[in-house]
C-alpha positions as CSV (number, residue, x, y, z in Angstrom):
1,M,30.6,-5.4,-2.4
2,K,27.4,-7.0,-1.1
3,P,26.9,-10.6,-2.0
4,F,23.7,-9.8,-4.0
5,A,25.5,-7.1,-5.9
6,A,28.4,-9.4,-6.8
7,L,25.9,-12.1,-7.8
8,F,24.1,-9.6,-10.0
9,V,27.3,-8.6,-11.7
10,V,28.3,-12.2,-12.3
11,T,24.8,-13.1,-13.6
12,T,24.7,-10.1,-15.9
13,L,28.1,-11.0,-17.4
14,L,27.2,-14.6,-17.9
15,T,24.0,-13.7,-19.5
16,A,25.8,-11.3,-21.8
17,C,28.3,-13.9,-22.7
18,A,25.6,-16.5,-23.3
19,Q,23.7,-14.2,-25.6
20,A,26.8,-13.1,-27.5
21,S,28.2,-16.6,-28.0
22,G,25.0,-18.6,-28.1
23,G,26.9,-21.3,-26.1
24,I,25.9,-21.1,-22.5
25,S,22.3,-21.7,-21.6
26,L,20.5,-21.1,-18.3
27,E,19.0,-24.2,-16.7
28,P,15.6,-23.8,-15.1
29,I,15.4,-23.9,-11.3
30,P,12.4,-24.7,-9.0
31,G,10.0,-21.8,-9.7
32,S,11.0,-21.3,-13.3
33,I,8.3,-21.5,-15.9
34,T,10.2,-24.3,-17.7
35,Y,11.3,-26.2,-14.6
36,G,10.2,-29.8,-15.3
37,G,9.7,-29.1,-19.0
38,Q,7.8,-26.7,-21.3
39,P,4.4,-25.5,-20.2
40,T,1.5,-27.5,-21.7
41,Q,-0.3,-24.3,-22.9
42,K,1.3,-22.5,-25.8
43,L,1.4,-18.7,-26.1
44,T,-0.4,-18.5,-29.4
45,K,-1.4,-14.8,-29.4
46,S,2.0,-13.4,-28.4
47,P,4.4,-12.6,-31.3
48,I,7.4,-14.8,-31.8
49,G,10.4,-13.2,-30.2
50,S,8.4,-11.5,-27.5
51,Q,9.9,-11.4,-24.0
52,V,8.0,-13.0,-21.1
53,P,9.0,-11.8,-17.7
54,H,8.5,-14.0,-14.6
55,I,9.2,-13.1,-11.0
56,F,9.1,-15.7,-8.2
57,T,10.7,-16.8,-5.0
58,D,13.3,-19.6,-5.3
59,Q,13.8,-22.6,-3.0
60,W,16.0,-20.5,-0.7
61,G,13.5,-17.7,-0.3
62,E,15.4,-15.3,-2.7
63,R,13.4,-13.2,-5.2
64,V,14.3,-14.0,-8.8
65,R,13.4,-12.3,-12.1
66,E,13.7,-14.4,-15.2
67,T,13.1,-13.4,-18.9
68,Y,12.0,-15.8,-21.6
69,I,11.8,-15.4,-25.3
70,I,9.0,-17.0,-27.4
71,Q,10.5,-19.3,-30.0
72,P,9.1,-20.0,-33.5
73,D,7.7,-23.3,-32.3
74,R,6.0,-21.4,-29.4
75,T,8.3,-22.9,-26.7
76,L,9.9,-20.6,-24.2
77,R,13.7,-20.1,-24.0
78,L,15.1,-18.9,-20.7
79,V,17.5,-16.0,-21.6
80,S,18.2,-14.2,-18.3
81,R,18.0,-14.6,-14.5
82,V,18.6,-11.9,-12.0
83,Y,18.3,-12.1,-8.2
84,I,16.4,-9.1,-6.9
85,E,18.0,-7.5,-3.9
86,S,15.6,-6.7,-1.1
87,P,15.2,-3.0,-0.3
88,F,15.6,-3.9,3.4
89,D,19.2,-5.3,3.0
């Protein structure tokens, strides 16, 4: 199994466990919307519970897709992170 495929499986399982148990939470990494704290601008027009996708390149040059959920207080909660495999690998 390729390293990215294994990482994807592990990330997916951890995300599923975290969502099911409510116990494990993902920590923001450099490039995450909430890295260093919540953004200063609130998403006032988006409905509570909406998903916010974010794709970026992490500090090691890997492509990352994160998903956030808008909370009732308009903060963002990071709910999933997936490393995107390059089509050239």
